[in-house]
TIKELO-793696 format. One record per residue (C-alpha): x, y, z. Coordinates in steps of 0.1 Angstrom, whole numbers, padded with zeros to 4 digits, always signed. Each point is the difference from the previous one (the first is absolute). Layout:
<atoms>
XYZ;...
</atoms>
This chain:
<atoms>
-0475+1290+0865;+0026-0011-0013;+0011-0039+0006;+0019-0009+0033;+0038-0005-0006;+0015-0031+0010;+0023+0006+0030;+0036-0013+0001;-0007-0025+0029;-0029-0013-0018;+0022-0001-0036;+0025-0018+0019;-0026-0024+0017;-0006-0006-0036;+0033-0009-0013;+0006-0025+0022;-0034-0019+0003;+0010+0002-0037;+0031-0019+0009;-0009-0027+0027;-0034-0011-0012;+0013-0008-0035;+0031-0015+0024;-0025-0017+0016;-0017-0017-0024;+0027-0012-0018;+0018-0018+0027;-0037-0016+0007;+0001-0009-0038;+0035-0020+0008;-0013-0014+0032;-0027-0012-0019;+0023-0010-0032;+0025-0020+0026;-0029-0018+0017;-0007-0015-0035;+0034-0005-0005;+0002-0015+0032;-0029-0021-0004;+0012-0012-0034;+0037-0013+0009;-0020-0016+0032;-0018-0017-0024;+0028-0016-0020;+0012-0004+0039;-0028-0023+0009;-0001-0016-0031;+0038-0016+0006;-0005-0006+0033;-0030-0023-0009;+0016-0014-0025;+0030-0008+0020;-0015-0012+0029;-0027-0024-0023;+0038-0013-0015;+0012-0002+0043;-0036-0022+0007;+0004-0018-0029;+0038-0006+0010;-0013-0015+0028;-0024-0023-0012;+0023-0011-0021;+0021-0008+0024;-0024-0022+0016;-0011-0020-0031;+0039-0008-0005;+0003-0007+0035;-0028-0023+0000;+0012-0011-0040;+0031-0013+0017;-0014-0018+0027;-0020-0013-0023;+0027-0024-0016;+0010-0009+0035;+0011-0039-0007;-0017-0007+0033;-0028+0003-0023;+0007-0023-0022;+0008-0026+0017;-0032+0012+0021;+0017+0008+0030;-0021+0018+0020;+0011-0001+0031;+0034+0018-0013;-0016+0018-0026;-0014+0021+0034;+0028-0001+0019;+0011+0016-0028;-0024+0026-0002;+0013+0005+0035;+0036+0021-0015;-0023+0021-0022;+0003+0034+0014;-0034+0019-0006;-0018+0030+0016;-0014-0008+0031;-0036-0015-0001;+0007-0016-0028;-0011-0042-0008;+0012-0014-0030;-0027-0033-0008;+0000-0024-0021;-0028-0021-0017;-0010-0022-0020;-0029+0001-0029;-0029-0008+0020;+0009+0030+0027;+0016-0024+0026;+0026+0018+0013;+0031-0019+0009;+0028+0017+0015;-0008+0036+0016;+0032+0018+0016;-0022+0015+0029;-0007-0034+0020;+0026-0030+0005;-0004-0022-0030;-0020-0030+0003;-0032+0021+0014;-0031-0009-0008;-0007+0031-0027;-0034+0008-0013;-0010+0003-0040;+0013+0041-0015;-0023+0030+0007;+0009+0008-0033;-0007-0030-0019;-0005+0029-0034;+0036+0009-0001;+0008-0030+0003;-0023-0016-0029;+0012+0028-0020;+0036-0008+0008;-0013-0041-0017;-0015+0011-0024;+0027+0028-0012;+0032-0017+0011;+0011+0041+0005;+0011+0017+0029;-0030+0021+0014;-0005+0032+0024;-0031+0000+0020;-0022+0032+0012;-0003+0012+0035;-0016-0025+0019;-0015-0011+0031;+0023-0029+0020;-0028-0023+0017;+0028-0011+0031;+0007+0036+0009;-0022+0021-0016;+0025+0027-0016;+0003+0013-0035;+0022-0022-0015;+0015-0007-0040;+0011-0033-0010;+0029-0006-0031;-0007-0038-0018;+0024-0012-0019;-0001-0037-0016;+0021-0028+0009;+0006-0012-0035;+0014-0044-0004;-0002-0010-0043;-0017+0028-0006;-0035-0005+0016;+0000+0021+0037;+0000-0020+0032;-0002+0020+0026;-0008+0038+0008;+0022+0021+0021;-0006+0030+0013;+0008+0027+0023;-0026+0020+0020;+0013+0030+0017;-0017+0031+0019;-0005+0030-0017;+0018+0017+0026;+0033-0010-0022;-0007+0025-0031;-0013+0025+0022;+0034+0002+0016;+0015-0001-0037;-0023+0030-0011;+0010+0017+0033;+0036-0003-0009;-0007+0014-0035;-0023+0027+0012;+0014+0040-0002;+0011+0013+0031;-0031+0022+0017;-0034-0002+0007;-0021+0005-0032;+0012-0026-0018;-0024-0031-0006;+0009-0036-0009;-0026-0020-0013;+0002-0038-0014;-0031-0013-0016;+0001-0040-0006;-0023-0012-0036;-0033+0008+0015;+0012+0034+0012;+0003+0001+0033;+0020+0010+0028;+0032-0025+0002;+0025+0021+0019;-0002+0036+0008;+0024+0027+0018;-0007+0016+0015;-0036-0008+0025;+0005-0038-0014;-0021-0020+0026;-0032+0024-0008;-0004-0004-0034;+0017-0034-0014;-0032-0016-0017;-0019+0027-0011;-0004+0004-0037;+0013+0029-0019;-0025+0029-0009;-0020+0007-0034;+0030+0024-0014;+0024-0023+0004;-0013-0032-0009;-0013+0020-0028;+0040+0016-0007;+0011-0034+0005;-0016-0018-0031;+0003+0023-0020;+0045+0000+0000;+0032-0016+0010;+0007+0030+0017;-0014+0040+0004;-0011+0018+0026;-0036+0009+0014;-0011+0028+0026;-0026-0017+0026;-0008-0002+0035;+0017-0026+0021;-0007-0023+0021;-0001+0023+0027;-0018+0022-0016;+0028+0023-0006;+0000+0010-0035;+0032-0008-0018;+0026+0004-0028;+0001-0039-0007;+0027-0018-0031;-0007-0037-0002;+0022-0025-0022;-0009-0038-0004;+0020-0028+0009;+0022-0016-0031;-0025-0027-0015;-0027+0002+0031;-0030+0020+0011;+0010+0008+0030;+0007+0040+0002;+0022+0021+0020;-0007+0036+0011;+0016+0022+0014;-0014+0035+0009;+0000+0034+0014;-0032+0019+0017;-0003+0030-0014;-0005+0020+0030;+0040+0002+0000;-0001+0002-0029;-0015+0031-0006;+0007+0012+0037;+0035+0010-0016;-0019+0021-0030;-0020+0015+0028;+0033+0005+0019;+0015+0021-0031;-0030+0017-0009;-0004+0009+0037;+0036+0012+0007;-0004+0021-0039;-0031+0014+0014;+0020+0010+0035;+0030+0012-0023;-0027+0021-0022;-0019+0015+0031;+0037+0007+0014;+0015+0019-0033;-0035+0014+0000;+0000+0019+0033;+0036+0006-0006;-0003+0018-0028;-0033+0013+0011;+0025+0018+0032;+0032+0002-0017;-0027+0021-0029;-0011+0018+0033;+0028+0012+0010;+0015+0008-0032;-0029+0019-0009;+0006+0018+0031;+0037+0000-0008;-0010+0016-0034;-0027+0020+0013;+0027+0008+0027;+0018+0006-0031;-0018+0020-0019;-0008+0019+0030;+0042+0006+0005;+0001+0007-0039;-0023+0030+0010;+0016+0009+0027;+0037-0013-0009;+0003-0018-0035;+0033-0009+0005;-0005-0023+0032;-0027-0022-0021;+0016-0037-0003;-0012-0024-0030;-0027-0025+0005;+0003-0024-0032;+0027-0021+0017;-0029-0019+0022;-0010-0013-0030;+0023-0015-0014;+0007-0017+0029;-0033-0011+0001;+0003-0017-0034;+0037-0014+0009;-0019-0018+0032;-0025-0014-0023;+0021-0016-0022;+0021-0015+0031;-0034-0014+0010;-0009-0016-0037;+0045-0018+0003;-0014-0013+0035;-0032-0015-0005;+0016-0014-0031;+0029-0012+0017;-0025-0013+0028;-0017-0024-0032;+0035-0016-0006;+0004-0008+0030;-0037-0017+0007;+0011-0018-0033;+0037-0017+0013;-0019-0008+0030;-0030-0021-0014;+0033-0014-0019;+0015-0010+0033;-0026-0012+0020;-0006-0027-0032;+0039-0009+0004;-0004-0005+0035;-0029-0020-0005;+0012-0023-0019;+0035-0005+0019;-0016-0005+0030;-0017-0028-0015;+0037-0013-0008;-0016-0007-0040;+0024+0011-0022;-0024+0018-0026;+0007+0019-0036;-0015+0015-0032;+0019-0011-0033;-0006+0021-0034;-0003-0014-0032;+0038+0007-0004;+0002-0016+0030;+0014+0023+0020;-0005+0007+0037;-0036+0027+0004;+0003-0009+0037;+0016-0020+0026;-0001+0002+0037;+0028-0004+0023;-0015-0039+0009;+0006-0014-0035;+0038+0011+0004;+0007-0013+0037;-0020-0034-0013;+0023-0007-0034;+0029+0019+0022;+0009+0026-0027;+0026+0020+0008;-0026+0038+0003;-0035+0001-0006;+0004+0031-0023;-0006-0021-0033;-0028+0018-0016;+0003+0009-0035;+0028-0028-0003;-0007-0031-0017;-0008-0027+0013;+0028-0021-0022;+0027+0018+0016;-0010-0004+0037;-0014-0036+0002;+0030-0011-0032;+0005-0034+0011;-0038-0011-0001;-0014+0021-0030;+0005-0017-0029;-0011-0038+0016;-0028+0011+0023;-0009+0034-0001;-0006+0012-0035;-0019-0024-0016;-0024+0004+0030;+0001+0033-0003;-0012-0004-0036;-0030-0021+0008;-0009+0028+0028;-0003+0026-0026;-0020-0022-0021;-0027-0002+0024;+0005-0028+0017;+0006-0005+0037;+0035-0016+0009;+0009-0018+0033;+0035-0021+0004;+0025-0001+0026;+0036+0017-0010;+0025-0016+0006;+0033+0019+0007;+0035-0010-0007;+0023-0006+0036;+0037+0004-0003;+0018-0039+0008;-0007-0010+0039;-0028+0026+0000;-0036-0008-0002;-0022+0006-0028;-0028+0025+0008;-0040-0011-0011;-0026+0033-0008;-0033-0011-0006;-0013+0025-0025;-0032+0014-0015;-0003+0024-0028;-0028+0027-0003;-0013+0013-0038;-0013+0032+0002;-0002+0037-0010;+0010+0035+0012;-0026+0023+0000;+0009+0016-0032;-0002-0037-0014;+0034-0008+0000;+0007-0042-0004;+0017-0007+0038;+0005-0030+0017;-0002+0005+0041;+0025-0026+0013;-0005-0020+0037;+0032-0016+0013;+0005-0021+0033;+0025-0016+0014;-0009-0034+0008;+0041-0014+0002;-0007-0015+0035;-0032-0012-0005;+0010-0024-0031;+0039-0007+0017;-0026-0010+0033;-0022-0025-0020;+0035-0018-0014;+0013-0001+0032;-0036-0010+0014;-0003-0025-0032;+0037-0020+0011;-0006+0000+0036;-0036-0015-0001;+0019-0025-0025;+0028-0012+0021;-0019+0004+0030;-0027-0030-0016;+0029-0017-0015;+0012-0001+0038;-0030-0012+0016;-0007-0027-0029;+0037-0015+0007;-0009+0004+0034;-0031-0017+0001;-0012+0025+0027;-0029+0018+0003;-0005+0034+0012;-0022+0015+0031;-0007+0035+0015;-0016+0008+0029;-0011+0035-0002;-0006+0013+0038;-0003+0031-0006;-0031+0001-0019;-0019-0017+0032;-0014-0031-0014;+0012-0032+0004;-0003-0011-0039;+0035-0017-0014;+0013+0011-0032;+0013-0041-0013;+0009-0013-0034;-0011-0026-0017;+0031-0022+0008;-0007+0009+0036;-0036-0010-0002;+0011-0035-0016;+0024-0004+0029;-0023+0005+0029;-0026-0025-0018;-0024+0028-0014;-0019+0014-0035;+0018+0025-0014;-0039+0019+0003;+0008+0005+0039;-0002+0024+0016;+0026-0003+0029;-0006+0018+0031;+0022-0003+0038;-0027-0024+0009;+0004-0022-0037;+0043-0007+0011;-0008-0006+0032;-0026-0030-0008;+0026-0013-0031;+0028+0000+0032;-0001-0034+0018;-0012+0004+0035;+0032-0015+0017;+0022+0026-0022;-0023+0029+0004;+0011+0014+0032;+0038+0002-0007;-0010+0016-0038;-0022+0031+0022;+0029+0001+0028;+0026+0005-0035;-0023+0026-0020;-0008+0019+0038;+0045+0002+0004;+0000+0013-0034;-0036+0026+0003;+0016+0011+0035;+0017+0038-0006;+0021+0001+0031;+0018-0036-0011;+0027+0013-0025;-0001-0034-0024;-0028+0007-0025;+0003-0033-0016;-0023-0031-0002;+0008-0036-0004;-0024-0028+0011;-0004-0036-0012;-0034-0012+0002;-0022-0028-0017;-0026+0001-0018;-0034-0020-0003;-0011-0001-0038;-0037-0010-0006;+0013-0037-0015;+0020-0005+0030;+0032+0002-0009;+0026+0022+0022;+0023+0019-0011;+0028+0023+0023;+0001+0032-0014;+0030+0026+0009;-0017+0042+0000;+0024+0024+0006;-0005+0035-0006;+0013+0035+0017;-0026+0027+0017;+0002+0038-0009;-0004+0023+0028;-0012+0040+0001;+0008+0026+0026;-0023-0004+0028;+0005+0024+0034;-0024-0014+0019;+0009-0036-0009;+0026-0024+0014;+0035+0010-0013;-0012+0029-0015;-0012-0016-0032;-0034-0023-0015;-0007-0029-0025;-0014+0007-0027;+0005-0025-0026;+0019-0035-0001;+0013-0016-0032;+0014-0037-0009;+0001-0029-0017;-0010-0041+0005;+0019-0027-0013;-0008-0041+0003;+0026-0016+0026;-0015-0035-0003;+0023-0017-0013;+0030+0016+0018;-0018-0007+0029;-0008-0036-0009;+0038-0008-0009;+0007+0016+0033;-0022-0015+0019;+0016-0027-0017;+0036+0003+0006;-0006-0001+0039;-0019-0028-0002;+0029-0020-0023;+0025+0018+0030;-0023-0020+0025;-0001-0029-0015;+0035+0003-0002;+0008+0004+0031;-0020-0026+0011;+0008-0025-0023;+0033+0002+0009;+0012-0027+0024;-0017-0025-0034;+0004+0025-0029;+0021-0029-0022;-0031-0027+0009;-0028+0026-0005;+0018+0013-0037;-0002-0032-0012;-0032-0009+0004;-0012+0039-0005;+0023-0010-0040;-0014-0038-0001;-0035+0012+0006;+0002+0025-0024;+0020-0019-0026;-0029-0029+0007;-0023+0029-0008;+0010+0014-0031;+0004-0040-0014;-0036-0002+0009;-0009+0030-0013;+0018-0009-0034;-0016-0040+0003;-0032+0015+0001;+0004+0021-0026;+0017-0029-0019;-0029-0022+0006;-0024+0029-0011;+0018-0004-0040;-0004-0036-0001;-0032+0003+0012;-0002+0021-0036;+0018-0028-0018;-0015-0034+0011;-0031+0004-0018;+0025+0006-0034;+0022-0025+0018;-0028-0028+0001;-0014+0007-0039;+0037-0005-0007;+0004-0034+0019;-0033-0008-0015;+0008+0000-0035;+0036-0017+0007;-0020-0030+0016;-0022+0003-0029;+0025-0006-0026;+0020-0027+0021;-0033-0023+0009;-0013+0004-0031;+0036-0004-0017;+0006-0036+0025;-0035-0015-0011;+0012+0005-0039;+0028-0019+0006;-0017-0029+0020;-0029+0000-0029;+0031-0005-0030;+0033-0013+0016;+0012-0017-0028;+0002+0028-0021;+0039+0014+0009;-0010+0034-0013;-0027+0007+0013;+0011-0007+0034;+0031+0021-0010;-0026+0032-0008;-0018-0004+0030;+0025-0005+0025;+0021+0032-0011;-0037+0015+0003;+0003-0016+0035;+0030+0015+0008;-0003+0034-0009;-0033-0001+0022;+0020-0007+0024;+0030+0023-0002;-0029+0029-0005;-0016-0016+0035;+0037+0004+0018;+0005+0034-0014;-0033+0006+0020;+0007-0015+0032;+0037+0015-0005;-0018+0037+0000;-0021-0009+0029;+0026-0011+0023;+0019+0032-0008;-0028+0021+0005;-0009-0021+0034;+0032-0006+0019;+0011+0029+0024;+0040+0012+0005;+0016+0030+0001;+0005+0025-0024;+0026-0023-0025;+0011+0023-0028;+0009-0021-0031;+0005+0016-0035;-0029-0005-0022;-0004+0006-0035;-0032+0022+0002;-0013-0006-0033;-0004-0040+0006;-0012+0012+0034;-0029+0020-0017;-0006-0028-0024;-0005-0027+0026;-0018+0025+0021;-0022+0001-0031;-0007-0035-0008;-0009+0001+0038;-0025+0028-0001;-0016-0008-0033;-0018-0029+0019;-0006+0015+0034;-0014+0038-0010;-0031-0012-0015;-0001-0006-0042;-0016+0042+0000;+0038+0010+0008;+0026+0004-0027;+0037-0005+0014;+0024+0017-0025;+0041+0002+0007;+0021+0028-0012;+0039-0005+0011;+0029+0017-0020;+0021-0020-0016;+0037+0000+0016;-0004+0002+0038;+0018-0005+0026;-0012-0021+0030;-0016+0014+0031;+0009-0011+0032;-0024-0009+0024;-0028-0034+0019;-0014-0015-0025;-0026-0011+0018;-0006+0030+0017;+0002+0018-0031;-0024-0023-0021;-0024+0001+0032;-0001+0038-0008;-0010+0000-0035;-0034-0027+0009;-0006+0022+0025;+0004+0030-0021;-0017-0017-0029;-0029-0007+0025;-0007+0033+0005;+0000+0009-0037;-0027-0023-0013;-0021+0009+0030;+0006+0037-0005;-0012-0010-0040;-0033-0019+0014;+0017-0028-0017;+0003+0016-0034;+0029+0014-0016;+0035-0006-0004;+0033+0002+0022;+0035+0006-0016;+0029-0015+0015;+0030+0024-0009;+0037+0002+0011;+0024+0023-0010;+0038+0006+0010;+0006+0045+0013;+0025+0006+0011;+0006+0035+0032;+0028+0021-0001;-0006+0011+0029;-0015-0012+0031;-0041+0017+0006;-0007+0021+0028;-0034+0008+0019;-0012+0021-0033;+0004-0031-0025;-0030-0030-0002;+0015-0021+0014;+0034-0002+0023;+0026-0018-0020;+0040-0002+0000;+0021+0007-0031;-0001-0034-0022;-0011-0021-0026;-0033-0014+0008;-0025-0023-0013;-0035+0017-0002;-0026-0023-0002;-0037+0011-0006;-0037-0011+0007;-0030+0018-0021;-0032-0006-0005;-0030+0013-0015;-0021+0008+0030;-0017+0030+0015;+0026+0020+0020;+0003+0015+0029;-0008+0034+0013;+0027+0022+0016;-0011-0016+0034;+0000-0034-0001;+0028+0004-0018;+0017+0018+0029;-0010-0028+0021;+0009-0034-0024;+0029-0013+0014;-0005+0010+0035;-0008-0035+0022;-0033-0016+0002;-0022+0031-0022;-0017-0016-0025;-0027+0005-0025;-0016-0031+0000;-0030-0016+0017;+0005-0014+0035;+0015-0036-0002;+0013+0008-0040;+0036+0013+0010;+0022+0005+0029;+0015+0034-0010;+0035-0014-0001;+0009-0007-0037;+0013+0036-0004;+0021+0004+0025;+0015-0034+0005;+0008+0011-0038;+0014+0031+0016;+0016-0015+0025;+0020-0026-0021;+0015+0017-0026;+0013+0028+0023;+0014-0024+0020;+0013-0016-0032;+0018+0032-0006;-0023+0016-0024;-0037+0017-0001;-0034-0007-0004;-0023+0033-0017;-0039+0005-0007;-0011+0014-0025;-0037+0007-0010;-0030+0026-0010;-0036-0007-0002;-0007-0015-0038;+0037-0003-0005;+0003-0032+0022;+0032-0008+0018;+0034-0014-0002;+0019-0016+0027;+0039+0008+0000;+0027-0017+0012;+0036+0006+0002;+0033-0029+0004;+0036+0001+0001;+0013-0012-0028;+0023-0036+0004;+0033-0002-0018;-0007-0023-0032;-0010-0036+0005;+0026-0028-0011;-0004-0009-0041;+0016-0030+0002;-0007-0025+0029;+0020-0034-0002;-0014-0032+0017;+0014-0009+0033;+0026-0029-0004;-0008-0033-0004;-0035+0004-0017;-0004-0010-0028;-0028+0012-0031;-0021-0034+0014;+0011-0022+0028;+0002-0033-0021;+0043+0009+0002;-0003-0001+0040;+0009-0027+0021;-0026-0027+0005;-0008-0002+0036;-0026-0020+0029;-0026+0028+0013;-0022+0004+0025;-0034+0019-0008;-0025+0011+0028;-0035+0010-0011;-0032-0005+0017;-0020+0002-0034;+0000-0033-0020;-0002+0019-0037;+0024+0024+0011;+0023-0029+0012;-0001-0021-0031;+0005+0023-0029;+0028+0021+0024;+0014-0042+0000;-0002-0005-0035;+0013+0031-0011;+0032-0008+0015;+0003-0035-0008;-0006+0014-0033;+0033+0020-0002;+0022-0033+0024;-0009+0005+0030;-0013-0031+0028;-0026+0015+0023;-0013-0013+0030;-0036+0016+0005;-0016-0001+0035;-0032+0021+0010;+0011+0020+0034;+0029+0007+0025;+0001-0032+0023;+0005-0024-0034;+0021+0021-0013;+0025+0003+0031;-0007-0034+0014;+0017-0011-0041;+0028+0017+0011;+0001-0019+0036;+0003-0025-0022;+0031+0010-0016;-0020+0004-0035;+0026+0016-0029;-0014+0031-0004;+0021+0027-0024;-0016+0031+0002;-0040+0003+0022;-0027+0021-0019;-0028+0006+0027;-0033+0022-0001;-0002+0029+0023;-0035-0010+0013;-0011-0031+0014;-0023-0011+0030;+0019-0005+0031;+0035+0006-0016;+0010+0025-0024;+0024+0002-0022;+0026+0020+0019;-0002-0018+0028;+0007-0037-0023;+0026+0020-0016;+0020+0012+0035;-0007-0041+0010;+0015-0014-0027;+0028+0018-0001;+0004-0006+0035;+0004-0034-0004;+0018+0006-0036;+0027+0028+0007;+0000+0019-0035;-0025-0015-0019;-0014+0021-0023;-0041+0013-0002;-0025+0016-0018;-0030+0013+0017;-0030+0005-0028;-0025+0025+0006;-0031+0016-0012;-0013+0028+0019;+0018+0026+0024;-0007-0003+0037;+0028+0007+0033;+0010-0039-0010;+0010+0011-0035;+0021+0036+0015;+0020-0024+0022;+0003-0025-0032;+0015+0033-0013;+0023+0003+0028;+0008-0036-0002;+0013+0003-0036;+0021+0030+0011;+0019-0017+0025;+0007-0032-0023;-0024-0028+0017;-0021-0003-0033;-0012+0015-0027;-0038+0014-0006;-0021-0008-0035;-0037+0010-0002;-0024-0018-0010;-0012-0007-0030;+0039-0009-0011;+0009-0016-0034;+0020-0034-0002;+0026+0019-0019;+0006+0026+0027;-0003-0026+0028;+0025-0018-0018;+0021+0021-0005;+0004+0015+0035;+0006-0039+0014;+0031+0003-0024;+0014+0027+0009;-0005-0006+0040;+0015-0033-0004;+0027+0011-0019;+0011+0026+0032;-0007-0030+0019;+0027-0016-0019;+0017+0026+0000;+0003+0006+0037;+0008-0037+0011;
</atoms>
């Protein structure tokens, strides 16, 4: 049987199948190739995204560390002012829920930004983190752990606070993982199939986007752990934590064990493949169906044509055109497929650009030739470039002003494999502000192995400028508060509690310790009950929303634990928030203000009021009362000065007694030796001169004692400082004890100083006594004098307030233990003394200062522990003392040429009377000696001739002043000499009499020659007057 021949319809169908089936196979193969290409592009895209996301997360953590490092340099930590540091922390911008903690080496929290300063704080629950910081001295980022207070997952960043090369504090920022979750959410590309996950060093989930709360704290799967351990970055396939298979890329954070993973679900990726295969299958089926229909139709036409050919061959039509059309349609389909692949690639690149642009993070890839390989729009916006189309351009051309100095050296380091972070400064034209950028260079390679550098840049200009402004404002505010001695307080009413935030000065003014917690009740207890009602009423008015006056001003008294009562002035202002339900449409949320001490102002005002009232009440008897008050004050001052004088005199008593005993020993011994051998003329003269010398020394001692004991107003006179100090050394050498060495240092040619000699000597004795006590009786006291000229007036800032001019500077220096600053600050206060009770009045330095300032000078005390003390006094320089003083007219060198006269000598001491009579007779006068005043007056009443009266001051019954007064009443014009051996009120009256020229005063002991000269002078004056 012959083989069946296929019909034309079967051949056309076979032709269609031969064309369509291979085309469908090619399309399917193209789809597979496209899927694999897309898969490779996806993996590369995921790697770039993972690295970029790791850089962003690292930047966030670095920003936290930078903030903490800046806070670690706060001057408040250097000075230990933790309250001010707590207030500074409140100004630091940070995400919600973030807290800042300062702790010491023991783990004890010192400052917590979440609670008011002064709140009792527990030990840190993460002591292991703090220990690492103190041991390593390096910042530390913790792994995820659960807060012991809020039971929520958190992480902590710790930095050490260094002082002199050692860690003194641990400054920590603790924040919720939600902050990093937001970073991942911002970086995640749009769409539902993407997953971004951040793992800590223990590969626990720190943050995830999306569905963060469901996965935080869970561990990475084993596939991920293996991939993370094998390389710094890469791609892996694994079921995600939610069980869905994913294709993911990962990258370690630079220098950290933390890992960022960015992935997409395989289902989402394969869905595109299946859609492509389905489209290919549908298109192939449709084409096959259409081809079969076309073949069927063509075969019918061909069959018909063939049939027609048989019937009408010229009516047949060509059928080969449709095959050409089918081939053209196949080519068009292939072109369309190519265009779809290009579109998909462009869309992938645009998604990457959009993701980085939305994050406001500049992202570029730079080739080894320093040309841009990739750049997003945010990069151009951040740097202010005129165009974002910079791919292919040289970095040196785009950023010419910064390239050579800032960019190129760091790019070179990055291409050597170093991760580089720095702050880029963009220069600004004159009058504009510079811009600042945080830049990270991350070295890497393309899929082909070409080295590139991924550059991540963020604009930190506002942060840098804000930090500068904040620092300046904090400094100015603290200076203002310190200068005005103000304490600051804050009451946050919106929190719904009664806790008040007071700084250390507020607490001190209210009598509270720095660690005290202050609430409304605490404040109430510090205010005196009689002042509280007014203070509370003023506070209520300030917080009243219906009252337009939001200010709070109140004066009240506060009682300190030691019994001190201070007047304080509290001022503040209330802040309100809108509240339609409250009166006035608002409610108080905060009250901020200051406290200052107005005690002195109150006392001054009260004193002024009291004085005004006293003046009004004393108006009628003002003059008398003023005289009484002045007299009383002057008397008190005199008594005070005399008491200090007597204290110094008591100090000298021992030394004076020693000197007098030496004088008496010499006199007694010399006279005894004279009495044993009176016939030996030379021996008698020798011992007589010795007795005279001893008597002269005794006279000098008594003169100094009298100068110390006399009472009078300041009588300034020119004094030779060198001679004065020499005399003081002679007195002090025997007064202060054998363990004290007294030295005198005086410059040559010093001008005389102008001061009251008695008060100056008293001051020097008291200062020397203080110096001896400070040295416990053993050491060296140096009395020094020097001239000093001031070209300008001294002001309050100078150690001593002196006017311009020439001064003589006296100083008393000791080698004692010195004084602490606290003791030195009070040393010249009246009645302040460090001596035991009964050993000192505390008036020595106060009197010395008052005397120096009253004399037109000043006083300064310099002392330090272990370095002794120097007390310096300034006195105005006086005009030069006259160097040539001629003796009074009529006074000869001896008195022997004077007129012979009859003298009436009155003295109750027989030995003195006998010696004086013998001395006057030795110069040729006739002397009538009597023992008392009545005997002298009896001689005058008996007309006894008398040319001059010499009388002792202190005698029983009638003193010398009364004798002279009665004698001159009986014999007007008769000259008189009053002799005294000590200074009393009567002696001062005698001085006044001498000034009025009724008599002349001489102090005992007086040499016979001096007395004879004075007699000659008075007789000569009487003769010339007569």
